[in-house]
C-alpha positions as CSV (number, residue, x, y, z in Angstrom):
1,M,10.3,5.8,2.6
2,H,8.1,4.9,5.3
3,Q,6.8,1.8,7.2
4,S,5.1,0.1,4.3
5,E,8.4,-0.1,2.2
6,R,9.9,-3.4,2.6
7,L,13.0,-3.3,0.7
8,T,14.7,-6.7,1.1
9,A,13.6,-9.7,-1.1
10,I,13.6,-13.7,-0.3
11,P,17.2,-14.6,-1.6
12,G,16.5,-16.4,-5.1
13,S,12.9,-15.4,-5.4
14,A,13.4,-13.7,-8.5
15,E,12.2,-15.8,-11.7
16,A,14.7,-16.6,-14.3
17,T,12.8,-14.3,-16.8
18,D,13.6,-11.1,-18.9
19,L,13.2,-8.3,-16.1
20,A,13.5,-5.5,-18.5
21,P,10.2,-5.1,-19.6
22,G,8.8,-5.0,-16.0
23,F,11.8,-2.4,-15.5
24,R,10.9,-0.4,-18.4
25,H,6.8,-0.4,-17.6
26,V,7.1,0.6,-14.1
27,R,9.5,3.5,-14.9
28,A,7.0,4.6,-17.7
29,L,4.0,4.3,-15.3
30,T,5.6,6.1,-12.6
31,E,6.1,9.0,-14.9
32,A,2.8,8.7,-16.5
33,L,1.0,9.3,-13.2
34,V,2.5,12.8,-12.5
35,V,1.6,14.0,-15.9
36,P,-1.6,15.9,-14.5
37,L,0.6,17.5,-11.9
38,S,2.4,20.9,-11.7
39,D,5.7,21.3,-10.2
40,A,3.8,23.1,-7.5
41,D,1.4,20.1,-7.1
42,A,4.4,17.7,-7.4
43,S,6.2,19.4,-4.2
44,L,3.3,19.4,-1.9
45,Q,4.2,17.5,1.5
46,S,0.8,17.4,3.5
47,M,2.0,15.6,6.7
48,E,5.2,13.9,7.6
49,D,3.6,10.4,7.0
50,A,3.6,11.7,3.3
51,S,6.1,12.7,0.7
52,P,6.0,15.0,-2.4
53,A,5.3,13.2,-5.7
54,K,8.7,14.6,-6.8
55,W,10.6,13.0,-3.9
56,H,8.9,9.5,-4.8
57,L,10.3,10.2,-8.5
58,A,13.5,11.1,-7.4
59,H,14.0,8.6,-4.4
60,T,13.0,5.7,-6.7
61,T,15.7,6.9,-9.0
62,W,18.1,7.0,-6.2
63,F,17.5,3.6,-5.5
64,W,18.5,2.5,-9.1
65,E,21.7,4.7,-9.0
66,T,22.5,4.0,-5.4
67,F,22.2,-0.1,-5.6
68,L,22.6,-0.8,-9.0
69,L,24.7,1.7,-11.3
70,R,27.2,3.1,-8.6
71,E,28.0,-0.9,-7.8
72,H,27.7,-2.7,-10.8
73,A,27.9,-0.3,-14.2
74,P,31.8,0.4,-14.8
75,G,32.8,4.0,-14.8
76,Y,29.2,5.3,-13.8
77,Q,29.1,8.7,-12.1
78,L,26.5,10.0,-10.2
79,H,24.1,12.7,-11.9
80,D,24.8,15.0,-9.2
81,E,26.5,14.1,-6.1
82,R,24.6,16.4,-4.0
83,W,21.4,14.4,-4.6
84,P,21.8,11.4,-2.4
85,Y,21.5,13.7,0.9
86,L,17.9,14.7,-0.6
87,F,16.5,11.6,-1.7
88,N,18.1,8.8,0.5
89,S,14.9,7.5,2.7
90,Y,16.4,5.7,5.9
91,Y,19.6,4.1,4.9
92,E,22.0,4.4,7.8
93,A,24.7,2.9,5.8
94,Q,24.0,5.4,2.9
95,G,24.9,8.3,4.9
96,P,23.2,11.3,6.3
97,R,20.2,12.6,4.7
98,I,17.5,15.6,5.1
99,S,14.7,14.7,7.7
100,R,11.5,13.4,6.4
101,A,9.5,16.5,7.6
102,A,11.5,18.6,5.3
103,R,10.9,16.8,2.0
104,G,8.2,19.2,1.1
105,L,10.8,22.0,1.3
106,L,12.7,20.8,-1.8
107,S,11.7,23.6,-4.5
108,R,14.8,22.6,-6.2
109,P,15.6,20.4,-8.2
110,S,12.6,21.3,-10.2
111,L,10.2,18.6,-11.6
112,P,11.8,18.8,-15.0
113,E,15.3,18.3,-13.4
114,V,14.1,15.1,-11.8
115,L,12.5,13.7,-14.7
116,E,15.3,14.6,-16.8
117,W,17.5,12.7,-14.1
118,R,15.1,9.5,-14.4
119,A,15.7,9.5,-18.0
120,V,19.2,9.3,-17.6
121,V,19.3,6.6,-15.0
122,T,16.8,4.6,-16.9
123,Q,18.7,4.5,-20.0
124,A,22.1,3.7,-18.0
125,M,20.4,1.0,-16.5
126,E,19.6,-1.1,-19.7
127,P,22.9,-2.9,-19.9
128,L,22.3,-4.4,-16.4
129,L,18.9,-5.7,-16.9
130,G,20.2,-8.9,-18.4
131,D,22.7,-10.1,-15.9
132,P,21.6,-13.1,-14.0
133,A,23.9,-12.3,-11.2
134,L,21.6,-9.0,-10.5
135,A,18.1,-10.5,-11.2
136,D,17.1,-10.6,-7.3
137,L,18.5,-7.0,-6.9
138,I,16.6,-5.6,-10.1
139,A,13.4,-7.6,-9.3
140,L,13.7,-5.9,-5.9
141,G,14.1,-2.4,-7.6
142,I,11.0,-3.1,-9.6
143,A,9.1,-4.1,-6.6
144,H,10.2,-1.0,-4.6
145,E,9.2,1.3,-7.5
146,E,5.8,-0.5,-7.3
147,Q,5.4,0.2,-3.9
148,H,6.3,4.1,-4.5
149,I,3.4,4.2,-7.0
150,E,0.7,3.4,-4.5
151,L,2.3,5.7,-2.0
152,L,2.5,8.5,-4.6
153,L,-1.1,8.1,-5.4
154,T,-2.2,7.9,-1.8
155,D,0.1,11.0,-0.8
156,I,-0.9,13.4,-3.5
157,K,-4.5,12.6,-2.6
158,H,-3.9,13.7,0.8
159,A,-2.2,16.8,-0.4
160,L,-4.9,17.8,-2.8
161,F,-7.4,17.3,-0.2
162,Q,-5.7,20.2,1.9
163,N,-6.8,22.6,-0.7
164,P,-10.6,24.0,0.1
165,L,-11.0,24.0,-3.5
166,G,-10.9,20.3,-3.9
167,P,-9.0,20.0,-6.8
168,A,-9.0,16.9,-9.2
169,M,-6.0,15.2,-10.2
170,W,-8.1,13.4,-13.1
171,E,-11.0,14.7,-14.5
172,Q,-14.2,12.3,-14.4
173,A,-13.3,9.6,-17.2
174,D,-16.3,9.0,-19.4
175,G,-17.5,5.2,-19.2
176,V,-15.9,4.8,-16.0
177,A,-18.6,3.4,-13.4
178,S,-18.6,2.3,-9.9
179,A,-16.8,-1.1,-9.5
180,A,-18.7,-1.8,-6.3
181,G,-22.0,-3.0,-7.7
182,R,-24.8,-3.6,-5.0
183,A,-23.4,-5.2,-1.9
184,G,-25.6,-8.3,-1.0
185,P,-26.3,-9.7,2.4
186,L,-23.3,-10.6,4.5
187,G,-22.2,-14.4,4.2
188,W,-19.4,-16.4,5.7
189,H,-17.0,-18.7,4.6
190,R,-16.1,-21.3,7.5
191,H,-12.8,-22.9,8.2
192,P,-12.5,-25.9,10.2
193,G,-9.2,-25.0,11.9
194,G,-6.3,-27.0,12.3
195,I,-2.7,-26.5,11.2
196,A,-2.0,-24.1,8.3
197,L,1.2,-23.4,6.6
198,V,1.7,-19.8,6.2
199,G,4.4,-17.5,4.5
200,H,5.3,-17.2,0.6
201,Q,5.2,-20.6,-0.8
202,A,5.5,-20.3,-4.5
203,D,8.2,-19.3,-7.3
204,G,8.6,-15.5,-8.0
205,F,9.6,-12.7,-6.2
206,A,8.5,-12.1,-2.4
207,F,9.8,-9.6,0.4
208,D,11.8,-11.3,3.1
209,N,8.9,-10.5,5.4
210,E,6.8,-13.1,3.8
211,G,8.9,-15.5,5.1
212,P,10.1,-18.2,6.1
213,R,7.0,-20.3,5.9
214,H,5.9,-21.9,8.8
215,R,2.9,-23.7,10.6
216,V,0.3,-21.9,12.5
217,L,-2.5,-23.6,14.5
218,L,-6.1,-22.0,13.8
219,E,-9.2,-22.6,15.5
220,P,-12.4,-22.7,13.7
221,F,-13.4,-19.4,12.6
222,A,-15.4,-17.9,9.7
223,L,-14.3,-14.9,7.2
224,A,-16.9,-12.5,5.6
225,D,-17.4,-12.8,2.0
226,R,-17.3,-9.2,1.3
227,L,-15.8,-6.0,3.0
228,V,-18.0,-3.6,5.2
229,T,-19.6,-1.0,3.2
230,N,-20.1,2.8,3.3
231,A,-23.7,2.5,4.0
232,E,-23.0,-0.2,6.6
233,W,-20.6,2.4,8.1
234,E,-22.9,5.0,8.1
235,A,-25.2,3.0,10.2
236,F,-22.4,2.6,12.7
237,I,-22.2,6.3,13.0
238,A,-25.8,7.0,13.2
239,D,-25.8,4.4,16.0
240,G,-23.3,6.7,18.0
241,G,-20.3,4.3,17.1
242,Y,-17.9,7.2,17.6
243,A,-19.3,8.4,21.0
244,A,-19.6,5.1,22.6
245,P,-16.3,4.1,24.4
246,R,-17.4,0.6,25.3
247,L,-16.7,-0.1,21.5
248,W,-13.1,1.2,21.6
249,L,-9.6,0.1,22.8
250,A,-8.2,2.4,25.2
251,D,-5.8,3.9,22.9
252,G,-8.4,4.1,20.2
253,W,-10.8,6.0,22.5
254,A,-8.0,8.6,23.4
255,W,-7.2,9.0,19.8
256,V,-10.9,9.5,19.2
257,Q,-11.4,12.2,21.9
258,R,-7.8,13.8,21.2
259,E,-8.3,14.3,17.4
260,G,-12.2,14.7,17.3
261,I,-12.8,11.9,14.9
262,A,-16.2,11.3,13.9
263,A,-16.1,9.9,10.2
264,P,-13.4,8.3,7.9
265,L,-11.0,10.5,6.4
266,Y,-12.3,12.1,3.4
267,W,-16.0,12.2,4.4
268,R,-17.8,15.1,4.2
269,D,-21.8,14.9,4.5
270,A,-22.9,12.6,1.6
271,E,-19.7,13.3,-0.1
272,H,-16.0,11.9,-0.2
273,F,-12.9,13.5,-1.5
274,T,-11.3,11.4,-4.3
275,H,-8.5,11.9,-6.9
276,Q,-11.2,13.5,-9.0
277,G,-12.4,16.0,-6.3
278,W,-15.2,15.9,-4.1
279,R,-17.8,13.1,-5.2
280,L,-21.2,11.5,-4.0
281,R,-20.1,8.8,-2.0
282,D,-21.6,5.0,-3.2
283,P,-23.2,3.5,-0.3
284,H,-22.3,0.2,-1.6
285,A,-18.5,0.6,-2.1
286,P,-16.1,-0.7,0.6
287,V,-15.5,1.8,3.1
288,T,-11.9,3.1,3.2
289,H,-9.3,5.6,4.9
290,I,-10.3,4.1,8.3
291,S,-7.5,3.5,11.0
292,F,-7.2,0.1,13.0
293,Y,-8.7,1.6,15.8
294,E,-12.0,2.5,14.0
295,A,-12.0,-1.0,12.3
296,D,-11.7,-2.9,15.6
297,A,-14.5,-0.4,17.1
298,Y,-16.9,-1.3,14.2
299,A,-16.1,-4.9,14.7
300,T,-17.2,-4.9,18.2
301,W,-20.4,-2.9,17.2
302,A,-21.2,-5.6,14.5
303,G,-20.8,-8.6,17.1
304,A,-17.7,-9.7,15.4
305,R,-13.8,-9.2,15.4
306,L,-11.0,-8.7,13.0
307,P,-9.2,-11.7,11.5
308,T,-5.6,-12.6,12.2
309,E,-3.4,-12.5,9.4
310,F,-3.0,-16.2,9.4
311,E,-6.9,-16.7,9.2
312,W,-7.3,-14.2,6.4
313,E,-4.0,-15.9,4.6
314,A,-5.7,-19.4,5.1
315,I,-8.9,-18.4,3.1
316,A,-6.7,-16.5,0.4
317,R,-4.6,-19.0,-0.3
318,G,-4.9,-19.9,-3.9
319,Q,-7.1,-17.0,-4.7
320,D,-4.1,-14.7,-5.4
321,G,-4.9,-11.7,-7.5
322,A,-1.6,-11.5,-8.7
323,S,-2.4,-11.5,-12.5
324,P,-2.3,-8.2,-14.3
325,C,-5.8,-6.3,-14.1
326,P,-7.0,-5.4,-17.7
327,A,-9.8,-3.2,-16.4
328,H,-7.7,-1.0,-14.1
329,D,-8.4,2.6,-14.4
330,P,-6.9,5.0,-11.9
331,R,-9.5,7.7,-12.7
332,G,-12.4,5.7,-11.0
333,G,-14.9,8.0,-9.3
334,N,-15.2,6.3,-6.0
335,Q,-11.6,5.3,-5.6
336,L,-9.4,4.0,-7.9
337,T,-11.3,1.0,-9.7
338,C,-10.2,-2.3,-10.8
339,A,-12.5,-5.1,-11.8
340,G,-9.9,-8.0,-11.3
341,P,-10.2,-11.4,-11.4
342,V,-13.4,-13.2,-10.3
343,L,-13.1,-14.7,-7.0
344,P,-15.5,-17.1,-5.3
345,M,-15.5,-14.5,-2.5
346,G,-18.7,-12.6,-3.7
347,S,-19.0,-9.1,-4.9
348,S,-16.0,-7.9,-3.3
349,G,-13.1,-10.2,-3.6
350,L,-10.2,-10.5,-1.3
351,F,-7.8,-8.5,-3.5
352,G,-7.6,-5.0,-5.0
353,D,-10.2,-3.0,-3.2
354,C,-8.9,-2.1,-0.2
355,W,-6.2,-3.2,2.4
356,Q,-7.9,-5.2,5.3
357,F,-7.2,-4.5,8.7
358,T,-6.0,-7.6,10.9
359,R,-5.7,-8.1,14.6
360,S,-2.0,-9.4,14.1
361,S,0.8,-7.3,15.2
362,Y,3.4,-7.0,12.7
363,L,6.1,-9.3,14.1
364,P,8.8,-11.6,12.6
365,Y,8.0,-14.9,11.4
366,P,10.1,-17.8,13.4
367,G,13.6,-18.0,11.5
368,F,13.4,-14.5,10.2
369,R,16.7,-12.9,9.6
370,P,17.0,-9.6,8.0
371,A,19.8,-9.5,5.0
372,A,23.1,-8.2,5.3
373,G,24.0,-4.5,4.1
374,A,22.1,-1.6,3.3
375,V,19.0,-3.3,1.5
376,G,18.5,-5.4,4.8
377,E,17.8,-2.3,6.9
378,Y,14.3,-1.5,5.9
379,N,12.2,-4.1,7.2
380,G,13.0,-5.9,10.4
381,K,13.7,-2.9,12.5
382,F,10.2,-1.6,11.9
383,M,8.6,-4.8,13.5
384,S,7.2,-3.1,16.5
385,G,4.0,-1.3,17.4
386,Q,2.5,-1.7,13.9
387,V,-0.7,-4.0,12.7
388,V,-0.6,-6.1,9.5
389,L,-3.0,-5.4,6.7
390,R,-3.8,-7.9,3.7
391,G,-5.2,-7.9,0.6
392,A,-3.9,-5.0,-1.5
393,S,-5.9,-1.9,-2.6
394,C,-7.5,-0.1,-5.5
395,A,-3.9,1.9,-5.9
396,T,-1.7,-1.3,-5.2
397,V,0.2,-2.5,-8.4
398,R,-1.5,-5.8,-9.3
399,G,1.5,-7.9,-8.9
400,H,1.8,-7.3,-5.2
401,S,-1.9,-8.7,-4.6
402,R,-0.8,-12.0,-3.2
403,A,-1.9,-14.2,-0.3
404,S,1.4,-14.0,1.5
405,Y,2.0,-10.3,1.1
406,R,2.0,-8.3,4.6
407,N,1.4,-4.7,4.7
408,F,1.7,-2.6,7.9
409,F,0.8,0.6,9.5
410,Y,0.3,2.3,13.1
411,P,-2.7,2.0,14.5
412,H,-3.8,5.5,14.0
413,Q,-3.0,6.0,10.3
414,R,-5.6,6.1,7.5
415,W,-4.3,8.1,4.5
416,Q,-4.0,4.7,2.5
417,F,-6.9,2.8,1.2
418,T,-7.6,1.0,4.4
419,G,-10.8,-1.0,5.2
420,L,-12.1,-4.1,7.0
421,R,-13.4,-7.4,6.4
422,L,-15.1,-9.1,9.5
423,A,-14.3,-12.4,11.3
424,K,-15.9,-14.5,13.9
425,D,-15.2,-17.7,16.1
426,C,-17.1,-20.6,15.0
């Protein structure tokens, strides 16, 4: 897949519970999301960072077939021996694969053929779901497919955006209102600093880049009690924020000049592009689809800074939004919407609206060691040149909204639901 896919679990992190319902749910959810798409829609690849919806459907199926069925189901035969070459992502140990940029050229197999393959693999997995020896690997496979659900949603949004007609994936849903409410004055949650323990600290599944737990020293700081809004970003634009080199990191200013950046991705006048097509922009909703460069420039303009990932986690600890969200409706008009748990952070909680940039580089924690074998390939080798984001987005499956979860992107990327929360020294 790409840099936000972390395929290695912390050993022993799967709880000794029945994983079958989670497996069945994630397989069904992935397929439900593509119901509105035609075969042509599902084959679109709008840029190398994104993959076609059909490829996500197939790659997640390849994962189960490759790492579970082929290795642990006696007598299992590959559905099609040619397809691993098409749907392997970056696993060198699993052999050659089609180039990432060519995924949009795969008109065959068709969408119905991929869905038929999914059904075969889903059924074949049933006898393995209760095997305690496979629990960690099955939990990892579920989390892997959940990550691809988020990527499928953001990738198809970018693909449909390329069409001048502005096609909608979903029609506007009756009764779905903006989840933003009215943003109040910016407040601050102060932290006295000191030694904090960070990293995954609870039972249950976690990716290996969330550990090992370790101590960090924090200086006194404050974290904003809500996210930056569209209206505040409009003020930044009106004040010449995109034309003021003093606000920008050197690489960011070069990017703005080279790419002609003047607003967040998907903005057009007073509208923005959503899964429902072009919609009026809610001024009180969190700004999304910005790069690290833009987030850093805005923070400088606002007289603040971005938090470190450890400052963010210190505030978030104990406020995890990992419980399922009963109000989640992926057809929301401003962006995907989720009422989420009520948190003491104000109208825009720490979890679930958008990924929040930190100023921390994506690096291994002290004592980190990638796992042996193929499933250990896709984490440590990407710990270079990327920036950590925290908090999960409106497209993130709710179980991934935990304080220790680390997402990461290159500084210029912004097709994900990325925003920012300000911080300052005290």
